[in-house]
Backbone atoms as SQL, in Angstrom:
CREATE TABLE atoms (id INTEGER PRIMARY KEY, chain TEXT, resi INTEGER, resn TEXT, atom TEXT, x REAL, y REAL, z REAL);
INSERT INTO atoms VALUES
  (1, 'A', 1, 'MET', 'N', 113.040, 56.508, -251.297),
  (2, 'A', 1, 'MET', 'CA', 112.285, 57.643, -251.036),
  (3, 'A', 1, 'MET', 'C', 112.285, 58.142, -249.529),
  (4, 'A', 2, 'ALA', 'N', 112.934, 59.230, -249.623),
  (5, 'A', 2, 'ALA', 'CA', 113.089, 59.934, -248.340),
  (6, 'A', 2, 'ALA', 'C', 113.091, 61.315, -248.577),
  (7, 'A', 3, 'TRP', 'N', 112.797, 61.923, -247.204),
  (8, 'A', 3, 'TRP', 'CA', 113.414, 63.433, -246.932),
  (9, 'A', 3, 'TRP', 'C', 114.682, 63.397, -246.535),
  (10, 'A', 4, 'GLU', 'N', 115.350, 64.484, -246.959),
  (11, 'A', 4, 'GLU', 'CA', 116.596, 64.610, -246.641),
  (12, 'A', 4, 'GLU', 'C', 116.730, 66.018, -246.092),
  (13, 'A', 5, 'THR', 'N', 117.875, 66.228, -245.218),
  (14, 'A', 5, 'THR', 'CA', 117.893, 67.672, -244.520),
  (15, 'A', 5, 'THR', 'C', 119.546, 67.889, -244.662),
  (16, 'A', 6, 'ARG', 'N', 119.599, 68.851, -245.311),
  (17, 'A', 6, 'ARG', 'CA', 121.251, 69.156, -245.250),
  (18, 'A', 6, 'ARG', 'C', 121.567, 70.233, -244.384),
  (19, 'A', 7, 'GLU', 'N', 122.852, 70.530, -244.380),
  (20, 'A', 7, 'GLU', 'CA', 123.471, 71.427, -243.409),
  (21, 'A', 7, 'GLU', 'C', 123.065, 72.602, -243.180),
  (22, 'A', 8, 'GLY', 'N', 122.711, 73.125, -244.630),
  (23, 'A', 8, 'GLY', 'CA', 121.917, 74.493, -244.468),
  (24, 'A', 8, 'GLY', 'C', 120.613, 74.523, -244.096),
  (25, 'A', 9, 'GLY', 'N', 120.254, 73.433, -243.429),
  (26, 'A', 9, 'GLY', 'CA', 118.710, 73.443, -243.018),
  (27, 'A', 9, 'GLY', 'C', 117.398, 73.248, -244.270),
  (28, 'A', 10, 'GLY', 'N', 118.010, 73.337, -245.289),
  (29, 'A', 10, 'GLY', 'CA', 117.087, 72.800, -246.537),
  (30, 'A', 10, 'GLY', 'C', 116.601, 71.322, -246.350),
  (31, 'A', 11, 'ARG', 'N', 115.709, 71.042, -246.550),
  (32, 'A', 11, 'ARG', 'CA', 114.690, 70.008, -246.572),
  (33, 'A', 11, 'ARG', 'C', 114.148, 69.389, -248.162),
  (34, 'A', 12, 'TYR', 'N', 114.758, 68.399, -248.788),
  (35, 'A', 12, 'TYR', 'CA', 114.138, 67.972, -249.879),
  (36, 'A', 12, 'TYR', 'C', 113.752, 66.621, -250.032),
  (37, 'A', 13, 'TYR', 'N', 113.198, 66.376, -251.107),
  (38, 'A', 13, 'TYR', 'CA', 112.691, 64.530, -251.112),
  (39, 'A', 13, 'TYR', 'C', 113.197, 64.137, -252.694),
  (40, 'A', 14, 'THR', 'N', 113.810, 62.850, -252.022),
  (41, 'A', 14, 'THR', 'CA', 114.214, 62.006, -253.062),
  (42, 'A', 14, 'THR', 'C', 113.805, 60.708, -253.424),
  (43, 'A', 15, 'ARG', 'N', 113.778, 60.128, -254.532),
  (44, 'A', 15, 'ARG', 'CA', 113.703, 58.879, -254.819),
  (45, 'A', 15, 'ARG', 'C', 114.366, 57.725, -255.316),
  (46, 'A', 16, 'SER', 'N', 114.206, 56.754, -254.907),
  (47, 'A', 16, 'SER', 'CA', 115.247, 55.435, -255.262),
  (48, 'A', 16, 'SER', 'C', 114.603, 54.819, -256.297),
  (49, 'A', 17, 'ARG', 'N', 115.188, 54.638, -257.619),
  (50, 'A', 17, 'ARG', 'CA', 114.562, 53.659, -258.677),
  (51, 'A', 17, 'ARG', 'C', 115.612, 52.948, -259.221),
  (52, 'A', 18, 'ARG', 'N', 115.576, 51.702, -259.907),
  (53, 'A', 18, 'ARG', 'CA', 116.324, 51.016, -260.529),
  (54, 'A', 18, 'ARG', 'C', 116.459, 51.483, -262.102),
  (55, 'A', 19, 'ALA', 'N', 117.584, 51.531, -262.501),
  (56, 'A', 19, 'ALA', 'CA', 117.960, 51.900, -263.993),
  (57, 'A', 19, 'ALA', 'C', 119.181, 51.027, -264.465),
  (58, 'A', 20, 'GLY', 'N', 118.489, 50.234, -265.462),
  (59, 'A', 20, 'GLY', 'CA', 119.901, 49.378, -265.985),
  (60, 'A', 20, 'GLY', 'C', 120.410, 48.437, -264.703),
  (61, 'A', 21, 'GLY', 'N', 119.832, 48.150, -263.880),
  (62, 'A', 21, 'GLY', 'CA', 120.315, 47.049, -262.908),
  (63, 'A', 21, 'GLY', 'C', 121.015, 47.927, -261.637),
  (64, 'A', 22, 'ARG', 'N', 121.043, 49.183, -261.853),
  (65, 'A', 22, 'ARG', 'CA', 121.475, 49.986, -260.561),
  (66, 'A', 22, 'ARG', 'C', 120.489, 50.940, -259.899),
  (67, 'A', 23, 'VAL', 'N', 120.892, 51.168, -258.870),
  (68, 'A', 23, 'VAL', 'CA', 119.581, 52.076, -257.808),
  (69, 'A', 23, 'VAL', 'C', 120.133, 53.345, -258.236),
  (70, 'A', 24, 'VAL', 'N', 119.569, 54.353, -258.671),
  (71, 'A', 24, 'VAL', 'CA', 119.688, 55.608, -258.986),
  (72, 'A', 24, 'VAL', 'C', 118.628, 56.471, -258.157),
  (73, 'A', 25, 'ARG', 'N', 119.254, 57.643, -257.625),
  (74, 'A', 25, 'ARG', 'CA', 118.370, 58.534, -256.356),
  (75, 'A', 25, 'ARG', 'C', 117.774, 59.742, -257.565),
  (76, 'A', 26, 'GLU', 'N', 117.024, 60.119, -257.189),
  (77, 'A', 26, 'GLU', 'CA', 116.304, 60.888, -258.223),
  (78, 'A', 26, 'GLU', 'C', 115.847, 62.044, -257.246),
  (79, 'A', 27, 'TYR', 'N', 116.244, 63.226, -257.753),
  (80, 'A', 27, 'TYR', 'CA', 115.844, 64.428, -256.777),
  (81, 'A', 27, 'TYR', 'C', 114.441, 64.921, -256.991),
  (82, 'A', 28, 'VAL', 'N', 113.350, 65.063, -256.456),
  (83, 'A', 28, 'VAL', 'CA', 112.078, 65.173, -256.862),
  (84, 'A', 28, 'VAL', 'C', 111.758, 66.869, -256.331),
  (85, 'A', 29, 'GLY', 'N', 112.351, 67.425, -255.351),
  (86, 'A', 29, 'GLY', 'CA', 112.228, 68.857, -254.859),
  (87, 'A', 29, 'GLY', 'C', 112.163, 69.159, -253.557),
  (88, 'A', 30, 'THR', 'N', 111.314, 70.382, -253.493),
  (89, 'A', 30, 'THR', 'CA', 111.050, 70.844, -251.960),
  (90, 'A', 30, 'THR', 'C', 109.773, 71.397, -252.166),
  (91, 'A', 31, 'GLY', 'N', 109.124, 71.696, -250.973),
  (92, 'A', 31, 'GLY', 'CA', 107.810, 72.460, -251.099),
  (93, 'A', 31, 'GLY', 'C', 106.522, 71.491, -251.168),
  (94, 'A', 32, 'PRO', 'N', 105.471, 72.353, -251.921),
  (95, 'A', 32, 'PRO', 'CA', 104.377, 71.871, -251.824),
  (96, 'A', 32, 'PRO', 'C', 104.391, 70.387, -253.135),
  (97, 'A', 33, 'ALA', 'N', 105.202, 70.506, -254.011),
  (98, 'A', 33, 'ALA', 'CA', 105.293, 69.643, -255.099),
  (99, 'A', 33, 'ALA', 'C', 105.818, 68.620, -254.472),
  (100, 'A', 34, 'ALA', 'N', 106.918, 68.521, -253.603),
  (101, 'A', 34, 'ALA', 'CA', 107.757, 67.403, -253.119),
  (102, 'A', 34, 'ALA', 'C', 106.622, 66.677, -252.022),
  (103, 'A', 35, 'GLU', 'N', 105.926, 67.236, -251.058),
  (104, 'A', 35, 'GLU', 'CA', 105.097, 66.998, -250.290),
  (105, 'A', 35, 'GLU', 'C', 103.853, 66.197, -250.978),
  (106, 'A', 36, 'LEU', 'N', 103.341, 66.465, -252.269),
  (107, 'A', 36, 'LEU', 'CA', 102.494, 65.889, -253.035),
  (108, 'A', 36, 'LEU', 'C', 103.202, 64.565, -253.228),
  (109, 'A', 37, 'ALA', 'N', 104.327, 64.619, -253.926),
  (110, 'A', 37, 'ALA', 'CA', 105.102, 63.428, -254.648),
  (111, 'A', 37, 'ALA', 'C', 105.192, 62.414, -253.378),
  (112, 'A', 38, 'ALA', 'N', 105.750, 62.953, -252.451),
  (113, 'A', 38, 'ALA', 'CA', 105.693, 61.907, -250.920),
  (114, 'A', 38, 'ALA', 'C', 104.518, 61.238, -250.697),
  (115, 'A', 39, 'ALA', 'N', 103.345, 62.176, -250.942),
  (116, 'A', 39, 'ALA', 'CA', 102.141, 61.643, -250.461),
  (117, 'A', 39, 'ALA', 'C', 101.732, 60.446, -251.535),
  (118, 'A', 40, 'GLY', 'N', 102.015, 60.926, -252.948),
  (119, 'A', 40, 'GLY', 'CA', 101.665, 59.873, -253.840),
  (120, 'A', 40, 'GLY', 'C', 102.626, 58.457, -253.741),
  (121, 'A', 41, 'ASP', 'N', 103.867, 58.606, -253.473),
  (122, 'A', 41, 'ASP', 'CA', 104.569, 57.592, -253.300),
  (123, 'A', 41, 'ASP', 'C', 103.972, 56.719, -252.146),
  (124, 'A', 42, 'ALA', 'N', 103.720, 57.412, -251.116),
  (125, 'A', 42, 'ALA', 'CA', 103.399, 56.519, -249.649),
  (126, 'A', 42, 'ALA', 'C', 102.209, 55.858, -250.274),
  (127, 'A', 43, 'ALA', 'N', 101.133, 56.519, -250.679),
  (128, 'A', 43, 'ALA', 'CA', 99.783, 55.915, -251.243),
  (129, 'A', 43, 'ALA', 'C', 100.000, 54.567, -252.233),
  (130, 'A', 44, 'LYS', 'N', 101.074, 54.640, -253.021),
  (131, 'A', 44, 'LYS', 'CA', 101.888, 53.602, -254.050),
  (132, 'A', 44, 'LYS', 'C', 102.155, 52.283, -253.050),
  (133, 'A', 45, 'ARG', 'N', 102.665, 52.771, -251.991),
  (134, 'A', 45, 'ARG', 'CA', 103.435, 51.767, -251.326),
  (135, 'A', 45, 'ARG', 'C', 102.353, 51.032, -250.444),
  (136, 'A', 46, 'ALA', 'N', 101.323, 51.975, -250.002),
  (137, 'A', 46, 'ALA', 'CA', 100.338, 51.190, -249.148),
  (138, 'A', 46, 'ALA', 'C', 99.629, 50.394, -249.976),
  (139, 'A', 47, 'GLN', 'N', 99.188, 50.853, -251.038),
  (140, 'A', 47, 'GLN', 'CA', 98.433, 49.814, -252.317),
  (141, 'A', 47, 'GLN', 'C', 99.326, 48.441, -252.357),
  (142, 'A', 48, 'ARG', 'N', 100.501, 48.767, -252.566),
  (143, 'A', 48, 'ARG', 'CA', 100.935, 47.676, -252.677),
  (144, 'A', 48, 'ARG', 'C', 101.116, 46.318, -251.560),
  (145, 'A', 49, 'GLU', 'N', 101.398, 47.355, -250.493),
  (146, 'A', 49, 'GLU', 'CA', 101.286, 46.277, -249.294),
  (147, 'A', 49, 'GLU', 'C', 100.088, 45.627, -248.982),
  (148, 'A', 50, 'GLN', 'N', 98.833, 46.433, -249.351),
  (149, 'A', 50, 'GLN', 'CA', 97.612, 45.859, -249.298),
  (150, 'A', 50, 'GLN', 'C', 97.561, 44.536, -250.299),
  (151, 'A', 51, 'GLU', 'N', 97.707, 44.987, -251.707),
  (152, 'A', 51, 'GLU', 'CA', 97.733, 43.730, -252.527),
  (153, 'A', 51, 'GLU', 'C', 98.987, 42.513, -252.234),
  (154, 'A', 52, 'ARG', 'N', 99.684, 42.871, -251.590),
  (155, 'A', 52, 'ARG', 'CA', 100.520, 41.653, -251.200),
  (156, 'A', 52, 'ARG', 'C', 99.943, 41.207, -249.988),
  (157, 'A', 53, 'ARG', 'N', 99.431, 41.634, -249.093),
  (158, 'A', 53, 'ARG', 'CA', 98.847, 40.768, -248.228),
  (159, 'A', 53, 'ARG', 'C', 97.375, 40.117, -248.670),
  (160, 'A', 54, 'ALA', 'N', 96.673, 40.618, -249.433),
  (161, 'A', 54, 'ALA', 'CA', 95.438, 39.898, -250.041),
  (162, 'A', 54, 'ALA', 'C', 96.109, 38.749, -251.003),
  (163, 'A', 55, 'TRP', 'N', 97.242, 38.787, -251.482),
  (164, 'A', 55, 'TRP', 'CA', 97.773, 37.684, -252.290),
  (165, 'A', 55, 'TRP', 'C', 98.210, 36.558, -251.167),
  (166, 'A', 56, 'ASN', 'N', 98.889, 37.158, -250.293),
  (167, 'A', 56, 'ASN', 'CA', 99.274, 35.976, -249.072),
  (168, 'A', 56, 'ASN', 'C', 98.125, 34.964, -248.317),
  (169, 'A', 57, 'ARG', 'N', 96.849, 35.836, -248.522),
  (170, 'A', 57, 'ARG', 'CA', 95.709, 35.335, -247.688),
  (171, 'A', 57, 'ARG', 'C', 95.534, 34.316, -248.908),
  (172, 'A', 58, 'THR', 'N', 95.096, 34.878, -250.202),
  (173, 'A', 58, 'THR', 'CA', 94.800, 33.859, -251.182),
  (174, 'A', 58, 'THR', 'C', 95.723, 32.443, -251.403),
  (175, 'A', 59, 'LYS', 'N', 96.872, 32.943, -250.835),
  (176, 'A', 59, 'LYS', 'CA', 97.819, 31.606, -251.260),
  (177, 'A', 59, 'LYS', 'C', 97.572, 30.532, -250.242),
  (178, 'A', 60, 'LYS', 'N', 97.405, 31.434, -248.975),
  (179, 'A', 60, 'LYS', 'CA', 97.331, 30.511, -247.643),
  (180, 'A', 60, 'LYS', 'C', 95.727, 29.309, -247.655),
  (181, 'A', 61, 'GLU', 'N', 94.959, 30.394, -248.324),
  (182, 'A', 61, 'GLU', 'CA', 93.408, 29.582, -248.708),
  (183, 'A', 61, 'GLU', 'C', 93.856, 28.233, -249.693),
  (184, 'A', 62, 'ILE', 'N', 94.554, 28.569, -250.967),
  (185, 'A', 62, 'ILE', 'CA', 94.742, 27.821, -251.883),
  (186, 'A', 62, 'ILE', 'C', 95.527, 26.624, -251.137),
  (187, 'A', 63, 'GLU', 'N', 96.562, 26.846, -250.492),
  (188, 'A', 63, 'GLU', 'CA', 97.345, 25.680, -249.874),
  (189, 'A', 63, 'GLU', 'C', 96.536, 24.888, -249.079),
  (190, 'A', 64, 'ALA', 'N', 95.659, 25.455, -248.224),
  (191, 'A', 64, 'ALA', 'CA', 94.871, 24.990, -247.327),
  (192, 'A', 64, 'ALA', 'C', 93.969, 23.865, -247.899),
  (193, 'A', 65, 'SER', 'N', 93.301, 24.439, -249.131),
  (194, 'A', 65, 'SER', 'CA', 92.610, 23.540, -250.047),
  (195, 'A', 65, 'SER', 'C', 93.291, 22.488, -250.389),
  (196, 'A', 66, 'GLU', 'N', 94.439, 22.837, -251.003),
  (197, 'A', 66, 'GLU', 'CA', 95.135, 21.763, -251.776),
  (198, 'A', 66, 'GLU', 'C', 95.635, 20.580, -250.370),
  (199, 'A', 67, 'ASP', 'N', 95.996, 20.762, -249.287),
  (200, 'A', 67, 'ASP', 'CA', 96.191, 19.984, -248.236),
  (201, 'A', 67, 'ASP', 'C', 95.010, 19.073, -248.020),
  (202, 'A', 68, 'ALA', 'N', 93.485, 19.842, -247.885),
  (203, 'A', 68, 'ALA', 'CA', 92.471, 19.251, -247.736),
  (204, 'A', 68, 'ALA', 'C', 92.228, 18.077, -248.692),
  (205, 'A', 69, 'LEU', 'N', 92.484, 18.484, -249.879),
  (206, 'A', 69, 'LEU', 'CA', 92.222, 17.770, -251.038),
  (207, 'A', 69, 'LEU', 'C', 93.152, 16.562, -251.074),
  (208, 'A', 70, 'GLU', 'N', 94.529, 16.831, -250.809),
  (209, 'A', 70, 'GLU', 'CA', 95.447, 15.689, -250.633),
  (210, 'A', 70, 'GLU', 'C', 95.086, 14.662, -249.575),
  (211, 'A', 71, 'HIS', 'N', 94.402, 15.272, -248.523),
  (212, 'A', 71, 'HIS', 'CA', 94.057, 14.142, -247.517),
  (213, 'A', 71, 'HIS', 'C', 92.795, 13.151, -247.988),
  (214, 'A', 72, 'LEU', 'N', 91.868, 14.000, -248.675),
  (215, 'A', 72, 'LEU', 'CA', 90.895, 13.180, -249.227),
  (216, 'A', 72, 'LEU', 'C', 91.066, 12.230, -250.084),
  (217, 'A', 73, 'ARG', 'N', 92.418, 12.506, -250.891),
  (218, 'A', 73, 'ARG', 'CA', 92.552, 11.731, -252.261),
  (219, 'A', 73, 'ARG', 'C', 93.357, 10.522, -251.238),
  (220, 'A', 74, 'GLU', 'N', 94.107, 10.633, -250.406),
  (221, 'A', 74, 'GLU', 'CA', 94.916, 9.703, -249.596),
  (222, 'A', 74, 'GLU', 'C', 93.738, 8.808, -248.939),
  (223, 'A', 75, 'ALA', 'N', 92.561, 9.342, -248.144),
  (224, 'A', 75, 'ALA', 'CA', 91.337, 8.412, -247.764),
  (225, 'A', 75, 'ALA', 'C', 91.056, 7.749, -248.665),
  (226, 'A', 76, 'VAL', 'N', 90.553, 8.139, -250.033),
  (227, 'A', 76, 'VAL', 'CA', 89.810, 7.301, -251.157),
  (228, 'A', 76, 'VAL', 'C', 90.792, 6.215, -251.432),
  (229, 'A', 77, 'CYS', 'N', 92.043, 6.456, -251.363),
  (230, 'A', 77, 'CYS', 'CA', 93.175, 5.562, -252.113),
  (231, 'A', 77, 'CYS', 'C', 93.124, 4.617, -251.178),
  (232, 'A', 78, 'GLY', 'N', 93.234, 4.826, -249.505),
  (233, 'A', 78, 'GLY', 'CA', 92.983, 3.627, -248.806),
  (234, 'A', 78, 'GLY', 'C', 91.810, 2.851, -248.880),
  (235, 'A', 79, 'LEU', 'N', 90.602, 3.899, -248.817),
  (236, 'A', 79, 'LEU', 'CA', 89.297, 2.937, -248.830),
  (237, 'A', 79, 'LEU', 'C', 89.303, 1.649, -249.982),
  (238, 'A', 80, 'LEU', 'N', 89.682, 2.472, -251.183),
  (239, 'A', 80, 'LEU', 'CA', 89.728, 1.486, -252.288),
  (240, 'A', 80, 'LEU', 'C', 90.599, 0.374, -252.302),
  (241, 'A', 81, 'ALA', 'N', 91.742, 0.347, -251.800),
  (242, 'A', 81, 'ALA', 'CA', 92.790, -0.814, -251.314),
  (243, 'A', 81, 'ALA', 'C', 92.291, -1.637, -250.687),
  (244, 'A', 82, 'ASP', 'N', 91.418, -1.167, -249.475),
  (245, 'A', 82, 'ASP', 'CA', 91.000, -2.063, -248.384),
  (246, 'A', 82, 'ASP', 'C', 89.745, -2.851, -249.083),
  (247, 'A', 83, 'ALA', 'N', 89.264, -2.203, -250.052),
  (248, 'A', 83, 'ALA', 'CA', 87.993, -2.840, -250.922),
  (249, 'A', 83, 'ALA', 'C', 88.730, -3.949, -251.823),
  (250, 'A', 84, 'GLY', 'N', 89.740, -4.106, -252.067),
  (251, 'A', 84, 'GLY', 'CA', 90.511, -5.066, -252.962),
  (252, 'A', 84, 'GLY', 'C', 90.932, -4.409, -254.242),
  (253, 'A', 85, 'PHE', 'N', 91.013, -2.960, -254.452),
  (254, 'A', 85, 'PHE', 'CA', 91.274, -2.457, -255.781),
  (255, 'A', 85, 'PHE', 'C', 92.817, -2.231, -255.453),
  (256, 'A', 86, 'TYR', 'N', 93.409, -2.181, -256.936),
  (257, 'A', 86, 'TYR', 'CA', 94.787, -1.685, -256.967),
  (258, 'A', 86, 'TYR', 'C', 94.963, -0.734, -258.203),
  (259, 'A', 87, 'ARG', 'N', 95.964, -0.028, -258.465),
  (260, 'A', 87, 'ARG', 'CA', 96.327, 0.938, -259.543),
  (261, 'A', 87, 'ARG', 'C', 97.091, 0.297, -260.575),
  (262, 'A', 88, 'HIS', 'N', 96.476, -0.056, -261.524),
  (263, 'A', 88, 'HIS', 'CA', 97.329, -0.811, -262.848),
  (264, 'A', 88, 'HIS', 'C', 98.394, 0.381, -263.300),
  (265, 'A', 89, 'HIS', 'N', 99.451, 0.035, -263.133),
  (266, 'A', 89, 'HIS', 'CA', 100.527, 0.635, -263.878),
  (267, 'A', 89, 'HIS', 'C', 100.415, 2.260, -263.230),
  (268, 'A', 90, 'ARG', 'N', 100.122, 2.404, -261.972),
  (269, 'A', 90, 'ARG', 'CA', 99.790, 3.800, -261.736),
  (270, 'A', 90, 'ARG', 'C', 98.663, 4.713, -262.318),
  (271, 'A', 91, 'GLY', 'N', 97.605, 3.921, -262.846),
  (272, 'A', 91, 'GLY', 'CA', 96.542, 4.394, -263.835),
  (273, 'A', 91, 'GLY', 'C', 95.306, 4.348, -263.171),
  (274, 'A', 92, 'GLU', 'N', 94.514, 3.598, -263.958),
  (275, 'A', 92, 'GLU', 'CA', 93.105, 3.188, -263.651),
  (276, 'A', 92, 'GLU', 'C', 93.248, 2.299, -262.314),
  (277, 'A', 93, 'TRP', 'N', 92.215, 2.353, -261.620),
  (278, 'A', 93, 'TRP', 'CA', 91.933, 1.567, -260.307),
  (279, 'A', 93, 'TRP', 'C', 91.287, 0.229, -260.959),
  (280, 'A', 94, 'ARG', 'N', 91.781, -1.061, -260.657),
  (281, 'A', 94, 'ARG', 'CA', 91.298, -2.313, -261.029),
  (282, 'A', 94, 'ARG', 'C', 91.100, -3.342, -259.868),
  (283, 'A', 95, 'ARG', 'N', 89.801, -4.080, -259.879),
  (284, 'A', 95, 'ARG', 'CA', 89.710, -4.959, -258.565),
  (285, 'A', 95, 'ARG', 'C', 90.543, -6.142, -258.681),
  (286, 'A', 96, 'ARG', 'N', 91.001, -6.689, -257.778),
  (287, 'A', 96, 'ARG', 'CA', 91.920, -7.959, -257.786),
  (288, 'A', 96, 'ARG', 'C', 91.492, -9.109, -257.989),
  (289, 'A', 97, 'GLY', 'N', 91.925, -10.202, -258.937),
  (290, 'A', 97, 'GLY', 'CA', 91.274, -11.194, -258.917),
  (291, 'A', 97, 'GLY', 'C', 89.848, -11.260, -260.077),
  (292, 'A', 98, 'VAL', 'N', 89.869, -10.155, -260.692),
  (293, 'A', 98, 'VAL', 'CA', 88.763, -10.098, -261.793),
  (294, 'A', 98, 'VAL', 'C', 89.271, -9.949, -263.139),
  (295, 'A', 99, 'ARG', 'N', 89.289, -10.850, -263.910),
  (296, 'A', 99, 'ARG', 'CA', 89.905, -10.877, -265.084),
  (297, 'A', 99, 'ARG', 'C', 89.141, -9.820, -265.967),
  (298, 'A', 100, 'GLN', 'N', 90.258, -9.136, -266.879),
  (299, 'A', 100, 'GLN', 'CA', 89.518, -8.146, -267.882),
  (300, 'A', 100, 'GLN', 'C', 89.030, -8.625, -268.921),
  (301, 'A', 101, 'GLN', 'N', 88.125, -8.238, -269.704),
  (302, 'A', 101, 'GLN', 'CA', 87.661, -8.835, -270.882),
  (303, 'A', 101, 'GLN', 'C', 88.780, -8.552, -272.044),
  (304, 'A', 102, 'GLY', 'N', 88.894, -9.648, -272.811),
  (305, 'A', 102, 'GLY', 'CA', 89.598, -9.357, -273.986),
  (306, 'A', 102, 'GLY', 'C', 91.006, -9.754, -273.469),
  (307, 'A', 103, 'ALA', 'N', 91.460, -10.137, -272.257),
  (308, 'A', 103, 'ALA', 'CA', 92.773, -10.549, -272.086),
  (309, 'A', 103, 'ALA', 'C', 92.961, -11.981, -271.955);
C-alpha cells in the first residue's frame, strides 16, 4: 500500500495483496478516491495493530497466570511430600505407610 510517483509527476495509490500464493499489486487510482482508499487502508492497519497489541497483552497475562499456578502446584506438591504423601503411579496422592482398604 503505497503512493507512487512517476516521471511525469503523476501520483497514484496502489495496494499489494496475495492472490494464489503470489503478491499482486492492485492499482487504485488518483485523486479523492485514492485518498479515501489510502485512509481506509490506514484505518484497517491501525485496527489490526491495536488488536495485535491487545492479544499480546492478554497472552502475557495468561502466561503470568500459568507461571503463578505452576509455582503454586509445586509448592503444594512439596508440602504434601513433606507431610508423607506420594503420588501413586503419577495419579492420586497417598499417604505412606497406610494400607488401602481391599488390598
